[in-house]
C-alpha positions as MATLAB code, in Angstrom:
seq = 'MKKIYFLSVFFSFFYTAWSQDDVYPAKEYKGVLYITNGTVHVGDGRVLDNATIKVNEGKIVQVGTGISVPQHDGQVKVVDAIGKQVYPGLILPQSDLGLKEISGSVRGSNDFRELGDYNPNIRSVVAYNPASMMVNVLKANGILLAAVVPQGGTLSGSSSVVQLDAWNWEDAAYKTDNGIHLRLPSFHPSRRSFFIETAQSDREEATRRALGKVEEIKSFFREAKAYLQETSRTAPNLKLEAVKGLFNKSQKLYVHAGEVKQMLLAIDFVKEFGFDVVIVGGEASWQIAPLLKSVNIPVILNALHRLPATEDEDYDQPFKTSAILQQAGVLFALNDDANNTRYRNLAFNAGTAVRYGLTKEEALSAITLNAAKILGIDSRTGSIEAGKDANIIISEGDVLDMRTSIIKHAFIQGREVNLASKQTQLYERYMDKYGLKQKQ';
ca = [
       9.727   39.116   31.230;
       6.902   41.543   32.012;
       5.194   40.618   28.742;
       5.411   36.918   29.553;
       4.090   37.554   33.057;
       1.046   39.534   31.906;
       0.301   37.010   29.151;
       0.400   34.154   31.653;
      -1.916   36.049   34.031;
      -4.317   36.798   31.159;
      -4.484   33.198   29.949;
      -4.830   31.901   33.520;
      -7.781   34.229   34.045;
      -9.303   33.269   30.685;
      -9.007   29.553   31.418;
     -10.464   29.964   34.910;
     -13.400   31.947   33.570;
     -14.015   29.378   30.824;
     -13.798   26.452   33.190;
     -16.429   27.778   35.608;
     -19.987   26.563   35.218;
     -22.808   28.998   34.542;
     -23.550   30.611   37.897;
     -25.780   33.438   36.664;
     -28.997   33.479   38.697;
     -32.222   33.229   36.750;
     -34.078   36.412   35.879;
     -37.426   36.929   37.562;
     -40.402   35.957   35.392;
     -43.247   38.457   35.759;
     -45.949   36.511   33.901;
     -48.030   33.464   34.763;
     -46.462   29.995   34.548;
     -48.393   26.788   33.882;
     -46.897   23.308   34.296;
     -49.317   20.970   32.535;
     -50.054   17.264   32.008;
     -47.573   15.977   34.583;
     -47.854   13.455   37.396;
     -47.662   15.765   40.407;
     -46.218   14.368   43.640;
     -47.506   16.916   46.165;
     -45.012   15.994   48.900;
     -47.588   15.120   51.568;
     -48.369   11.652   50.200;
     -50.810   12.664   47.471;
     -50.189   11.984   43.777;
     -52.214   13.826   41.112;
     -52.268   12.321   37.623;
     -52.408   14.547   34.549;
     -52.461   17.648   36.753;
     -51.715   21.316   36.155;
     -49.854   23.779   38.387;
     -50.537   27.504   38.020;
     -47.836   29.868   39.289;
     -48.100   33.650   39.542;
     -45.319   35.948   40.783;
     -43.353   33.015   42.150;
     -46.231   31.583   44.181;
     -48.336   28.507   43.467;
     -51.907   29.636   42.829;
     -53.667   26.406   41.832;
     -52.876   22.695   41.698;
     -55.130   20.020   40.272;
     -56.975   18.774   37.235;
     -59.396   20.747   35.104;
     -57.422   23.988   35.314;
     -57.843   25.882   32.023;
     -54.673   27.136   30.349;
     -54.978   30.309   28.224;
     -53.346   30.809   24.847;
     -49.609   31.440   24.835;
     -48.593   35.089   24.846;
     -45.899   37.250   26.363;
     -47.489   37.033   29.805;
     -48.113   33.283   29.865;
     -45.471   30.551   29.888;
     -46.460   26.901   29.554;
     -44.204   23.939   30.342;
     -45.643   20.658   29.079;
     -44.747   17.877   31.529;
     -46.611   15.097   29.738;
     -45.090   11.732   30.637;
     -42.928   13.354   33.329;
     -42.908   13.406   37.126;
     -43.309   16.723   38.980;
     -41.974   17.092   42.530;
     -41.361   19.757   45.161;
     -37.755   20.941   45.122;
     -35.614   18.703   47.335;
     -34.221   20.102   50.595;
     -30.782   19.272   52.012;
     -31.380   19.712   55.764;
     -27.742   19.756   56.982;
     -24.637   20.688   54.983;
     -21.520   22.849   54.713;
     -22.461   23.840   51.151;
     -20.827   27.114   50.156;
     -18.612   27.016   53.246;
     -16.300   24.194   52.167;
     -15.318   24.075   48.504;
     -12.732   21.285   48.622;
     -13.132   18.421   51.062;
      -9.823   18.078   52.872;
      -7.292   20.594   54.064;
      -7.258   23.338   51.429;
      -7.786   26.103   53.990;
      -8.111   28.902   51.458;
     -11.328   27.403   50.068;
     -12.943   26.652   53.434;
     -14.800   28.828   55.942;
     -16.902   26.432   57.977;
     -15.206   26.245   61.389;
     -14.496   28.883   64.038;
     -11.838   28.813   66.747;
     -13.048   28.233   70.292;
     -15.540   25.923   71.949;
     -18.616   28.122   72.488;
     -19.544   30.185   69.426;
     -23.360   30.530   69.358;
     -22.933   34.046   67.932;
     -21.300   32.764   64.721;
     -23.611   33.073   61.684;
     -22.871   30.597   58.902;
     -24.932   32.433   56.299;
     -22.559   35.408   56.043;
     -19.803   33.054   54.860;
     -21.988   31.273   52.306;
     -20.613   31.379   48.745;
     -23.497   31.183   46.232;
     -20.985   30.786   43.377;
     -19.695   27.491   44.758;
     -19.149   24.960   41.988;
     -21.221   22.468   43.972;
     -24.375   24.598   43.870;
     -25.184   23.863   40.224;
     -24.339   20.184   40.667;
     -26.948   19.928   43.429;
     -29.565   21.787   41.380;
     -29.045   19.322   38.535;
     -29.937   16.590   41.049;
     -33.123   18.317   42.154;
     -31.850   19.972   45.355;
     -33.097   23.573   45.442;
     -32.752   24.472   49.130;
     -30.086   23.685   51.715;
     -29.405   24.390   55.378;
     -25.901   25.807   55.789;
     -24.417   24.674   59.105;
     -21.230   25.753   60.924;
     -18.962   23.080   62.376;
     -16.475   22.704   65.202;
     -16.560   23.244   68.944;
     -19.418   22.491   71.313;
     -21.786   25.298   70.325;
     -20.924   25.803   66.671;
     -23.186   28.752   65.847;
     -26.384   29.345   63.906;
     -27.476   27.718   60.659;
     -29.566   29.281   57.894;
     -31.557   27.940   54.956;
     -30.510   29.177   51.505;
     -32.049   28.834   48.067;
     -29.581   27.815   45.363;
     -30.084   30.611   42.847;
     -28.511   33.835   44.076;
     -25.883   36.512   43.528;
     -24.851   36.820   47.176;
     -25.712   35.471   50.591;
     -28.366   38.134   51.148;
     -30.165   37.029   47.975;
     -29.741   33.373   48.917;
     -31.111   33.693   52.458;
     -34.423   31.840   52.716;
     -34.640   31.623   56.513;
     -31.768   33.077   58.509;
     -30.505   31.840   61.863;
     -33.206   29.211   62.258;
     -31.240   27.181   64.804;
     -28.195   26.827   67.066;
     -26.024   23.717   66.740;
     -24.821   21.761   69.763;
     -22.370   18.871   69.463;
     -22.532   16.530   72.430;
     -19.486   14.556   73.603;
     -19.328   10.831   72.925;
     -19.718    8.305   75.714;
     -17.516    5.832   73.856;
     -13.759    5.657   74.479;
     -11.712    7.194   71.672;
      -9.730    3.958   71.348;
     -12.895    1.898   70.787;
     -12.533   -0.798   68.132;
     -14.867   -3.409   66.710;
     -12.072   -5.965   67.020;
     -10.438   -5.068   70.341;
     -12.481   -5.216   73.529;
     -12.419   -1.890   75.367;
     -11.257   -1.959   78.976;
     -13.875   -1.194   81.630;
     -11.691    1.620   82.977;
     -11.643    3.282   79.527;
     -15.425    3.148   79.309;
     -15.814    4.630   82.778;
     -13.338    7.398   81.992;
     -15.156    8.261   78.758;
     -18.497    8.427   80.598;
     -17.034   10.600   83.367;
     -15.511   12.973   80.820;
     -18.733   13.199   78.790;
     -20.929   13.884   81.829;
     -18.530   16.609   82.946;
     -18.803   18.254   79.542;
     -22.601   18.032   79.601;
     -22.686   19.761   82.994;
     -20.488   22.502   81.525;
     -22.964   22.955   78.649;
     -25.895   23.157   81.052;
     -24.044   25.752   83.122;
     -23.657   27.871   79.993;
     -27.400   27.744   79.290;
     -28.254   28.448   82.941;
     -26.004   31.494   82.820;
     -27.637   32.587   79.557;
     -31.116   32.213   81.059;
     -30.169   34.348   84.063;
     -28.504   36.927   81.816;
     -31.544   37.235   79.536;
     -33.828   37.744   82.549;
     -31.770   40.725   83.712;
     -33.422   44.048   82.881;
     -30.297   46.171   83.317;
     -26.917   45.092   81.971;
     -23.650   46.970   82.243;
     -22.318   45.463   78.988;
     -23.713   43.096   76.340;
     -22.494   39.508   76.162;
     -22.682   38.437   72.509;
     -22.470   34.718   73.218;
     -25.311   34.793   75.752;
     -27.401   37.149   73.608;
     -27.040   34.729   70.678;
     -29.084   31.969   72.379;
     -32.066   34.202   73.165;
     -34.013   32.566   70.332;
     -33.759   29.168   72.038;
     -35.572   30.482   75.117;
     -38.321   32.348   73.219;
     -38.623   29.442   70.725;
     -37.839   31.498   67.638;
     -34.910   29.112   67.117;
     -34.412   25.376   67.473;
     -31.532   23.581   69.161;
     -30.030   21.092   66.695;
     -28.293   18.492   68.840;
     -25.735   16.424   66.924;
     -26.051   13.031   68.579;
     -25.820    9.454   67.378;
     -25.667    7.452   70.601;
     -28.652    6.603   72.793;
     -27.088    8.266   75.844;
     -26.538   11.452   73.876;
     -30.149   11.505   72.708;
     -31.407   10.944   76.251;
     -29.416   14.011   77.265;
     -31.035   15.949   74.409;
     -34.425   15.054   75.929;
     -33.085   16.347   79.245;
     -32.429   19.744   77.597;
     -36.105   19.856   76.631;
     -37.195   19.114   80.192;
     -34.868   21.608   81.900;
     -34.856   24.519   79.463;
     -37.955   23.959   77.323;
     -35.985   24.134   74.070;
     -37.341   22.944   70.724;
     -34.818   20.172   70.043;
     -33.962   18.347   66.816;
     -31.648   15.307   66.786;
     -29.059   15.404   63.983;
     -27.356   12.116   63.102;
     -29.583    9.807   65.084;
     -27.833    6.562   64.166;
     -29.315    4.781   67.210;
     -32.646    6.644   67.151;
     -34.441    3.439   66.127;
     -33.775    2.063   69.623;
     -35.772    4.820   71.347;
     -38.242    5.741   68.591;
     -41.383    5.574   70.845;
     -39.676    7.807   73.408;
     -38.733   10.382   70.757;
     -42.331   10.373   69.550;
     -43.655   10.908   73.082;
     -41.577   14.080   73.517;
     -42.064   15.244   69.883;
     -38.372   15.404   68.998;
     -37.697   15.186   65.236;
     -34.665   13.455   63.755;
     -32.439   14.270   60.790;
     -30.769   11.036   59.656;
     -27.413   12.087   58.264;
     -26.553    9.129   56.061;
     -28.181    5.894   54.976;
     -25.277    4.704   52.845;
     -22.948    3.838   55.723;
     -21.766    0.934   57.852;
     -23.643   -0.063   61.035;
     -22.820    2.160   64.020;
     -21.914   -0.764   66.316;
     -20.615   -4.282   65.891;
     -23.855   -5.931   67.010;
     -26.219   -4.047   64.699;
     -27.762   -5.687   61.651;
     -25.740   -5.036   58.519;
     -28.729   -3.248   56.980;
     -29.739   -1.277   60.075;
     -28.850    2.123   58.528;
     -31.267    1.354   55.689;
     -34.098    0.250   58.025;
     -33.940    3.079   60.573;
     -36.140    5.476   58.610;
     -38.935    2.893   58.319;
     -38.798    2.242   62.073;
     -39.112    5.980   62.781;
     -41.979    6.245   60.291;
     -43.831    3.392   61.954;
     -43.355    4.993   65.382;
     -44.718    8.319   64.117;
     -41.467   10.236   64.587;
     -41.052   13.268   62.322;
     -37.797   12.698   60.445;
     -35.885   13.920   57.421;
     -33.168   12.265   55.367;
     -29.820   13.889   54.651;
     -26.672   13.117   52.671;
     -23.491   14.206   54.429;
     -21.067   12.228   52.243;
     -18.004   14.354   51.444;
     -16.941   12.197   48.511;
     -20.156   12.806   46.547;
     -20.858   16.226   48.100;
     -24.502   15.653   48.959;
     -25.821   15.103   45.429;
     -27.177   11.617   46.278;
     -29.862   12.884   48.667;
     -32.702   11.531   46.518;
     -31.006    8.174   46.102;
     -30.600    7.820   49.882;
     -34.387    8.171   49.999;
     -34.619    5.561   47.248;
     -32.656    3.127   49.414;
     -35.106    3.737   52.263;
     -37.940    2.713   49.911;
     -36.318   -0.669   49.395;
     -36.179   -1.094   53.189;
     -39.710   -0.239   54.270;
     -40.825    3.265   53.274;
     -43.298    3.934   50.508;
     -42.100    6.191   47.696;
     -44.261    9.073   48.872;
     -43.071    8.693   52.482;
     -39.457    8.772   51.256;
     -40.208   11.840   49.127;
     -41.724   13.602   52.153;
     -38.532   12.844   54.081;
     -36.537   15.040   51.663;
     -39.203   17.692   51.055;
     -42.093   18.438   53.434;
     -40.636   16.745   56.535;
     -37.348   18.575   56.039;
     -39.248   21.857   55.636;
     -41.151   21.230   58.879;
     -37.964   20.507   60.815;
     -36.243   23.612   59.408;
     -39.292   25.792   60.093;
     -40.021   26.693   56.458;
     -43.030   24.458   55.739;
     -45.377   27.466   55.460;
     -43.390   28.520   52.373;
     -42.112   25.335   50.748;
     -41.795   21.549   50.949;
     -44.941   20.668   49.026;
     -46.777   21.700   45.868;
     -49.726   23.524   47.393;
     -51.471   26.830   46.763;
     -49.870   29.729   48.603;
     -46.378   28.232   48.720;
     -43.285   29.240   46.757;
     -42.989   27.568   43.369;
     -39.923   25.463   44.202;
     -40.540   22.672   41.720;
     -38.564   20.096   39.751;
     -39.615   18.080   36.700;
     -37.961   14.712   36.089;
     -38.162   12.328   33.148;
     -38.306    9.409   35.562;
     -38.554    8.534   39.246;
     -36.445   11.110   41.101;
     -35.578    8.508   43.771;
     -34.103    6.092   41.199;
     -30.625    6.937   39.902;
     -31.283    4.894   36.766;
     -34.226    6.999   35.590;
     -33.916   10.358   37.362;
     -33.086   13.063   34.822;
     -34.046   16.554   35.965;
     -35.314   18.481   32.929;
     -36.617   21.658   34.584;
     -36.169   23.299   37.978;
     -37.942   26.364   39.339;
     -36.956   28.345   42.428;
     -39.656   30.798   43.530;
     -41.079   30.558   40.026;
     -37.804   31.290   38.199;
     -36.566   28.563   35.879;
     -32.935   27.967   36.828;
     -30.042   26.812   34.669;
     -29.110   23.170   35.258;
     -25.700   23.412   33.581;
     -22.696   22.604   35.756;
     -19.012   21.811   35.460;
     -19.953   18.176   34.989;
     -22.386   18.822   32.142;
     -19.741   21.019   30.490;
     -17.203   18.197   30.648;
     -19.801   15.756   29.290;
     -20.507   18.015   26.314;
     -16.811   18.620   25.752;
     -15.885   14.965   25.447;
     -19.014   14.002   23.534;
     -17.888   16.595   20.994;
     -14.227   15.528   21.110;
     -15.045   11.939   20.161;
     -17.828   12.779   17.717;
     -20.539   11.108   19.767;
     -23.129   13.867   19.594;
     -24.266   12.771   16.149;
     -24.999    9.259   17.472;
     -27.447   10.432   20.144;
];
């Protein structure tokens, strides 16, 4: 029996190891890298034809035409991108990547939610799993950076930005604890239905309950402000200490809000406490776009591929919202929070926005430079410019078009990363099984 047991354990381990995708991080390249002859989409609206990018020690040194490329040797690597499109690495601005492995209720694979209602001291980055099977899938779709966000409660904790080529969370950390996440209560009754008219008393009760919760949140921040102004404290309060960055503006307050009333309350937080606020969700942000512009509040639109938020919205309102924000001058980024596809369709959400009013370069900015600005990392990434990290992808076709987007190369801080994943392994397996490789 012991023999059978050990054999079963051995084969289970062998199968598990075989079935995992290649999660080895790329080795650092010490020489100079040139990406030549490509159409370079800078990320800020500019497009450079037949351009060259020079990278040294992970940083972009030069971008443009007329850059001379030396002969190949051990210290020079040249990637010919002729006929291909070159983009900044895409940025997923809100996700539970590496915190939730299986969407659903498999608790052993999930570490994204903390008990309790007020947890600003919770740090999502320490729970991030860089060996998540989803990481390589996202890289193969051009996503090289992601904000890892805790969920649950009213104050969920702090988010961090990670790069998707790392051994552990310390290696992955790109910008730690860049913001605190607040989830405002809904003003809609929980029994609301598109087909059943909600009673006036239910609406009034929902509003009363939501306003009471908002006053509770404000009381927490008022207490934190008073606590942080104290010069002598008998004992530290971790929860109040955790929001110090909101008051000194080293952190942003990401307010998860989709309704107009919720967003108006977010503006109220700016007026009372002086916080740097970002709206996350923003389904109804198109209704108050000029107001958001006037108070300089950015928006992260969570999902374009969804149904309208209310029964009287246009059927295509989710697709048009980004163009309305663009026209109003609101800084916004696009996100993909779909659990069924696990965020890989970020670029194609931007492609949908192109069909409904954005230009291709505006849509690209919404998943690169705009996202970097909102996350506070635009000095390092988000566009292909000298002085920034070489976070770059090369596609055979338009990265916003699922019919032509095939990512051929990806570089994170100048390192070329492996684009193999569980899905590419399965593709190769069954192409081989049915003898289709020879027909390619």
